[in-house]
N, C-alpha and C positions, 0 to 999 in steps of 0.2 A: 504494500500500500504506500503510495507516494504522498508526501506531505507538501502542500503548496505554501511557500513562504511569501508573504505580501511583498510586492515589488518595492514599495516605499521603504519598508524596513531594511531590505537588502541594500538598497542604494545608500541608506544612512550609515550602515556598517562599513561599506567600502570607502565612503568619503572620510569617515573617522579614521580608518586605517591609513589612508593616504596622508591625512593631515599630521599624522604622528611621525612620518618619515623626515629625518633631518636633512638639511642641505648637504649635498655631497662634499662641498668644500669644507663645511664645518666638521664633517666626519673625518676628513683627512688631516686638516690642520688644527682643529680645535679652536678656530677663530670664528668670529662673527662673519656673517655674509658680507661680501665686498660691496663697496659703494655702487649704486645703480643709477646715479644721476646721469642725465644725458650729456654727451660731449658738447662742449661749447665750441662752435665753429667760428673761425674768422672767414667771413664770406667774401666771395669774389664778385666783382661787378657783373651784372647780366648784360652783356653786349656781345656782338658777333665779330668785332674788329680784332685784328691782331694786336699784341701787346705794344705799349708805347703810347697809347692814345689816352690813357687815364689811369687813375689810381684805383686800388682794390677797395677803397672806402665807400664806393657807391652802394646804395641800398639795392637789395634784390627783390624783385617782384615775386619771384617764385621760391623764396627761401623756405617756405613751408614744405616744399617737396623733399627737403633733406631732413629725414627723421632718423636719429640714431639713439637707440635705447640700450643701456647696459644690460647684459645678461650674465648670470652667475656662471662661473667656469670651474671645472675640476682641474687642479694643478698638481704637478709632481715636482720633483727636484729639478728636472730639466724644463726650461720654458718651452721647448719644442713639443712636449707631450700634452698639449692642450686638447681637451675634448671639445668637439664642435658645439656651438650654442644649440640648445634645443629648439626645434621648429616652433614658430609662433603660430598657433592655430588660427588667430584672427587675420593673418595675412594670407590671401589666396596665392597658390603657386602660379607663377607666371608661365603661360603656355602660348606658343605661337607656331605657325607652320615653319617648315624647314626653309631657311633663307641663307644657308651657308654659301659662301662665295669663294671660288678658286679661279686662278688665272688659267686661261686655256693653254694646255700643254702642247708643245711642239717638239717632237723627238729630233735630236740633232741628226742631220743627214750625213751621207758618205761624202768625203772629199778625196779627190785624187791629189797625190803629192806633186805631180807635175804642175797642176794648176794652182794648188793651195798648199804649199809646203809648210806653212806656219799656222798654228792654232793658238789663240790667245783667250784667256778667260779670267774672271775674278774668282777668288776663293770664296767659300761659303762654309761656315761652321754651324749654321742653324740646324736644328734637329726636329722642328715642329712637325714636319711631314711624317716622320717615323712614328711619333707618339700618336698622331692623329690617325694614321693607318692602323695602329694597334687598337685604338678605340673602336674603330669600325669592325675589325676582324674579331675582337673580343665580344662584340655584341651580335656576331653572326651575320654581318653584312659586308659585302665587298666594297672597298673604298672607291670613290669616284676616280676615274683615271686621271683627271686633271689635278687631283690632290696629291699625286705621287711625284715627289722630286727625288730622283734616285740618289743624288749626291747627299741628301739629308739622311737617307737610309744608310748609306755608306759611312757617313761621318758620325753616326750614332755610336759606333763601336770603337773600342781601343784595339789597335793591331800591334801594339807593343813595338813600335818602330824604334830604331836607334835614336837616342837623344842627342841633341847638339853638345859639342864639347865646350871647352873654355875659349873658343875662338872669338872672332869679331861678329858673328851672326847669331841671331836668336833661334835659327832653325837648322835642322838637318834634313837633307833631301835623300829619300830612299826610293829605289826603283827595282822592279822585277818584271821579267817577261815570262809568259807561260802560255800553254795551249788554251784556246777558248773552249769551254765545256759544251757550248751549244753550236759550234761550227768548227769542224775539223780543218777547214781551210784558212782560218784566221788565228791570230794570237792576241793576247791581252797584255797591254803595257800598263802596269800599275805605278803611279807616282804617289809617294807618301811624304808629306811635309810634317815634321814633328817640332813643336815649339818647346822651349825650356819651361820648367815648372817653377812655381814660387810658393813658399809656405805662407799660410795665412798671417802669421806673426810678422812677416816681412813686407806685407802690403802697406802702401802709404795710407794715411788717414782717409776715410770715406765720407762723402757727403751724398747721402742717398735720399731721394724723394720717392716714396711709394705713392703712385697715382692709381687709386682704386675705384673701380666702377661699382657703384651701389644702386644702379638703376633697377627698375622692376624686372628686367629680363635676367638679372643675376639671382633672382629668388628661386634657386633650385639647388638641391644637395651637392651637385657636381660643379657648382659655380661659386657663390659667395662663401659658403662654409669651407669648401676645399681651398679657396683663395686664402682665407684666414689662416688655415693650418699651414699652407705653403709659406706665406710670409713669416709665420711664426718660426719656421725652421731657420730662416735667415737671421731673424732677431737673436736667436740662440747663439749665433756665431759672431755677433758684433763685439767690438772692443770699446773701452771707454773713450778712446780718441775718435771713434766713428760717430756720426750723427745721422738721425733719421727724422724726416718730416713726413706727414701723411696728408695728401690732398685727395679729396673725394669729389665725385661728380655724379649727378643724376640729371634732373631737370635744371639744376644749378650746380655750382661748384663752390668748395670752400676748403679751408685748412682745418683738418680735424686734429692735427697734432703739430705744434711748432717744433722746429729742430730740437731733438732730444738726444742726449748722450747714449751711446750703445751700452754704457754701464747701467742704465736705468731700463733694463729690458721689461720689467713688469709694467711700467707705465706705457711703453710702446705697445705691448701685447694687449693691455686693457683697451687702448684706443682702437686697435685692429678688431678685436673681438666684440666690440660694442656696436659695430656697424650693422645696419639693416638695409634691405633692398627695397626700393620703391621709386616710382617716377620714370621719366623718359631718360634719354641718353645724350646728354650734351657733352660729348667726348672732347670736342675741340676746345671748349672753354677750360676743361680740366687740364689739358695739355699746356695751354698757355699759362695757367696759374702755376702748374708744377715747375715749369721752366723758370718762372719768376722767383719762386721760392728757392730753387737750386742756385740761381745766380746771386741771390741775396746772401747766401752762406757758402759761396764758392771757396774751395780749399785749393790754394796754389800748390801745385805739385802733388795733389791728392787725386782720389777717384771721385769724380762728380758725375752722377748718373740718375736719370729718371727711369723708374721701373714701373711700367703700366701693367696692371692686372685687369683683364676684361674678357668679355665674350666676343668682343670685336665689333659691336653694333653701335655705330654713330648715326643716330637718326634725328638729332637736333643740333643746330649750330652752324658752323662753317660748312657750307655745302660745296664750296670750291676747294677740292682737295689739293689743288696746286698751291694755294695759299698756305695750307697746313704743312705741305712738304717743304715749302720755302722757309717756314718758321723753323722746322726741325733741322734743316740744313744749316741755317744761320747759327742756331744754338750749338750744333755739332762743331762748327768752326770756332766757337768760343770755349770749347772744352767740356761741354755738358753733353754726355752721350745718352742714348735712348734705347731701352730694351723693352720687350713685350713678353708677357706670359698670358697665353690664351686659355680660356676655360669653357667647358660646357658644349652643348650641341644646339642645333636648331638655327642659330643666326651667327655662327662663328665666321668672321670675315677674314679668312686666311690670306687672301691676296693683299688686302690693305695692311694687315699686320706685318707681313713680310716686306712690303714696299716701304713702310715707315721705318722699320729697323735697318733696312739697307741704307737709307738716307741718314739715319741717326747714329751710325757707327755702333750699332748694337746687335743683339741676337734675338731671334724669335724662337720661343719655346711654346709647346702646347702641353698643358698639364692635364692629363686624362685620369690620373690617379695619384695617390700620395707617394707612391714609390718613385714616380717621375719627379715630384717635388724634391724628394730626398736626393735624387741624382743631381739636380740643378743647383740646389742651395746647400748641399752638404758634401757629397762626394766630389763635385767639380766646382766648388764655390769660387776658388781663385780664378779659374778660367772664365766663369760667368761674369765676374766683376772687373777683372784686371786685364787690360789689353797690353800685349807685348809688342805688337806691330799692327799698323793700319795700312789701308790701301794696298793689300797684298794681291799681286797679279802673277799669273803663271803663263809662260809662253814656251811652246814646244815646236821645234823645227825638226821635220822628218827628212831623212836621207833617202832620196829616190833610188839609190843603189840597193837599198834593203826594203823599203816600204813603198808599196804601190798606192794603197788607199788607207784611209783611217776614218774613224768617227769617235767623238767624245761621248761617253755614256753619262748622261746627266748634265748639270750646269747649263741647261737649255736657256734659261733667262739670265745667265751670267756671262754671255759671250761679249767679247770686246773686239774692236777693230785692231788690226796689227799695229797701227801707229799709236794706239792708246797705251800700249805697254810702256813706252818711253815718255808719255805725257803725264807729268805729275799733277796736272789739274783734273785728271779723270779719277773719279772716286771708285774704290773697290772695297772688297771685304776686309774685315779685321779678324785677328786671331788672338784669343786669350791665352793666359798662362797654362801650359800643359796641354793645350788643344793640339789635335792633329787634323790634317786635311788629306783626304784620299781622292784621287782622280784615276779613272780607268779609261784607256783608249782601246778600242778594238781595231787592230791593224791587219792589213792584207800584205803578206810578204811578196816580194817580187819574184821569188823563185818558183812559185806555183802557177798554174793556169787559171785559177779562180780569180774573178773580178766581180765586184758589184756593178761596175759600169763598163761600157764599151771603151776600148783603147782609142786614143786620138791618132789621127792619121799623120799629122805634120809635126808632132812633138817628139822629143827624144830625151833620154835620161843622162846624156853625157854632160860633163862639166860640173859635176857635183863638188862643192867645196867641203873642206873638213876631212877628218880621218875616215878612211874606208872601213875602219873597224867600229865605227859608231853608227847605230841605226837611228838615233835621235839625239837632240841636244836640248836639255831643259834649262830654262832661265826663270828666275824668280826675282820680282822687285817688291820691296816693302819700304815703309817709312817707320821710323821709331815714333812712339806716341806723341812726343813733343816737337817733332821735326816735320818740315814740309818738303824736304828733298829726299828722293828715294835712293835706296841702296840696292845694288845688283848682286845676285848669286847665280851660279851656274853649275850644271852637273851633266856630264856626258853619259849616254846610255850605250853600253857596249852591245854590238851585234852578236848574235849567237847562231851558228849554223845548226846546232842541235839544242833543243830546249831541255833544261833540267826539270825535275819534278817540281810541282807546286809546293811552296812553303805553306805552313798552316795558315798564316795570315793571308797569303795570296788566295788560297782555296776558299776561305771564309768570305773574303771580299768579293770574289767572283760569284759565290752563291748569293750574296746580298744583291749585287748588281743585277744578276740574272732574274732574281725574284722581283726586283723593282721593275725591270723591263716587262716582265709578264703582267704585273699588276696594271701597268699603264698601256698595255696592248701594243707593245712595240713589235714591228714587223721583223726585226733583225734576229730575234731569238728562235725563229722557225718553229719546229715541232718540239723543242725543249719544253719540259713541263714543270709545274710546281713540285711534283714528286721528285724530279731530278734535282731541283734546287735544294730540296730538303735533304736528300741523300748526300749531296756535296757539302752542305753546311754541317750535317751531323758528324761527318768524318773529320771536321776541323774545329771542334768545340774548344779544345785547348784550355788555356787559363781563363776561367770564367768565374771570377771571384764573386760577382754580384748576380750571376744567373741571367744576364741579358741575352746571351747567345742561346741558352736553353729556352728562354721565352720566345725567341724568334722561331725556333723549331715548332712550338705550339701554334704560333700564328700561321706558319706555313701549312700546317695540317688543317687549321680552320679554313684557310683559303682554298686548299685542295678540295675539301668537302663542299664548300660553297660553289666552287667553279664547276663541280660535277653535277650540280642540280640546276 
């Protein structure tokens, strides 16, 4: 026989039990609940012009759209181990149709050495494309072809290149030639550039401005809460000589935290974790204000950087992106650099984020999970924040005696004209401490009958300059961070009549490049399959301290299953 308990009595018992639970922070620390007063904002003027036209003291018509309420947090000994704020039930989750934007991809074509013996491009150490690809495959969805930038897949991994010595250059150039896994008639030339590393304690003082998007579109678990935990990791690594300011933007923008010493991590973390998402996205106004704050507290000889955390959606404010790009370029020349961390799905503007960081001497990351945040702001922090060389360009000349045709895999939107290599006014990519850059060419040897293109009737290969024992000559130009004149490095690539076996690093890099080519629908990989890429990578796991190579194997398996359906 069942006994029916009155509903009202049951609800009363449950509520009484809930009210007896102590605050988790009180349980852990034995202290009273932390102060929950709203953050006091120093608001920015609401206007659409670029800086220099007025002061920030103007009143905001839309200041009410910025609402930041403190929320209790559970803390441990490490400031990085903060629990995300509990969801606020009175705030509806922001949902909208998929408006993600990617630049149309163009696979690099085949060039004949007789017509085009020189290839020139800017380096790229961004990794956003890889983590974005991981997000798609982890959710059981094939990534859009335009979202795949093969160079960013390649540069996600450490190939343990030889490090530079104590010479005059911050880089070491490594090369290797091997058989192409997907075409028996071609070879792969891998060029690896390794920068020197720097310990955190040796970094100059940092002046960082966190520019945080708190618009309504950020009100999702993989957006603002993940952003808060991500920036908490960086705060955990700050030193007393470093300073952090926080600028926020939604329908309006304001200063949520004036520049604060890294020794006061608790205050910085409280400011970050009190943020709430609401309103539209006036991103351009936030960028202007962030640069203004950075310039007011500029550290001579230090690291001065604006770090934007956003889902990439700018729907209010400066609609002329050329003006915004001009602003970022001008501030770059003043020594304040610009990096972006992208979050979430649905309206992530990948193309805009990459473009702005290219101009701002920064790096674009996509944070799809806390593990990626740890990689960016813990494992590779010095490379994320400290540039060892800027405007880094690579130029490769091929010897027609050994190479008939070639194509560069990836770096499709990083191509430069031949004359740009020696032009110090042409902007190029920057390399952080400990970062490496990997580029792979697929080359057609002259000794075989295979060609991608028909031979020319009136051209010949005679008169090639340089050593007959060299198949290619690699040149690299870079500028030191505080200099405007470039420095030249060079490295000859020895020709080989017989190829040696692939090194572990070469094999894994070839697997990554081939996988990227398959994901973007490249014609050049022929009948090679994702399963083939998986087998090649699996045999070259090697030293995988953080498990990133093993993770790629799982993503390849996901892609293989998805491709078969």
